[in-house]
N, C-alpha and C positions, 0 to 999 in steps of 0.2 A: 812232567808228564801231564796232558791236559786230560780232564774228564770227556767221556762220550756220554751220548743220550742212550739210554737203554729203553725204557718202555715209556710210553705217555698211557697213565692210568687213570681210569675212570671209576668212582665209586657209583654203584649204582642198585638199583632193585631187581633188574633182569639182565644179568651178564650176556647170555646167549641173544637176546633180542637186540640189546642195545649195539653188541659186536657185530649182528648182522646188518644193522642199520649203516653203522660206519664202513662197514665193508663194501656195501653197496655204494656210499659215498666215493669211497676212493678205487673201487675196482678190484679190492682184495678178495681172494677167495672166502666162501663163508666160513665159519668157526666150525671146527669140528675136532674132537681129539684123535690123534693117530691112533689105529687100532692097538698098535703095539705098546705104546706110551699107555694107553687107556689100560690095557690089560695089567700092565706093570702097577700102575696107581691102584687099581682094584686089588690087585694080588697083594700089594703093600698094606690093604686095610682101608682104604678109602672107600665111600660109598659112592653110588650113582648121583644122589642128591648132593654129596659133597663136590664131587666133579661139575654138577650144574651151578655151583656159586661162584665159579670163575671162567673167564672164557677169554681168548687172544686171537688176534688178527694180525696178519704178517704180508708185507708187500712180497710177492713171488720172485721179484726181480732183487729184492735186498735194498733197494734204493730208499724207500719209504720208511716211516717209523714203524715199530711194532705197537700195538694199542693192546692194552691189557684191561679187562674187566672184572671187577670184583663186587660180590654182595655184599652190602652194607644194610644195618637195619634201619638206621636214619634216613629220611628222604631229603631232598634238596631244599634248603631253607631262605638262601640268598644268592645274590648274584655272584658268578665266578669271578675269582680273582685273577685268574688266568685264563685265556681262550685259545681256540685255534683259529686261524685265519686260512680259508681255502682259496688259492688262486684258480679261478673258472677257466682261464685260459694259460696256462703253464709257459712262462717265459716272455709274455707280454701282457698289457693291460687288457681286459676284453672291453668290447663295444657294449653299449647299452643293451642290445638285442642279445649279444651272448651272456652277459651278466644275468638278464631276465629268464634267459632260458636255462642257466645253471641252477637259478632259485626254482623255477618251476620243476625241475627234475628232482632236486631235493625236497621239494613240497611232496610230490608224489611219491617218494618213499618214506615218508614219515615226518619230516621236518616243519618247523612252523616259522613263518616269517614274522620278525618283532618289528623293526625299523627299516625303511628305506633311506639310507642316510646318503645325501647328494649336496655336497657342499664344497666351497673352495677352502683349500689348505695352504696359504700362501700362494705361490703361484700355481699350484697343482690342483686339480679337480678331484676330489674324494668322493668317489660313488662306490658305495657296497651296501650289502644287506646284513643285518644283524639276525640271525636265525637262531633257533632253538632245536636241539634233536630230541627224541621222544621222550626223555625223561628230564628235558628243562634245562640241559646244558648249552650255555652260549656259544655261538661260533658265528665267524663272519665269512662271508665270501665277496671277493673282490675280483 
């Protein structure tokens, strides 16, 4: 039996803010604790502050991954060893205009462009943007 992807987890300084950014990237609902679960967790001894130390977002269709965000005391100090690639036009390679439009959309919600990479990789043109989320985590859009 093979394993299956559970969460993609982000260590971060502000779980709710970063979850909201990524919800906007993927069109997921903004993060919030369902009232019944929140009441159960608070009744079980957790505080509002402890609840704010974690956040999660999920694809309402169930097709995309669940993203989980947890507060950690240390800041980001080096380049990610793994990153997320985002397809600007699912199912096909985007035109330059479509790729630039997606870059502009993500910058408008808080991302930062790091590199506009446009090169040939063998017979294939490789054009993508290296970006950072609001906490400096690298990701690419292609």
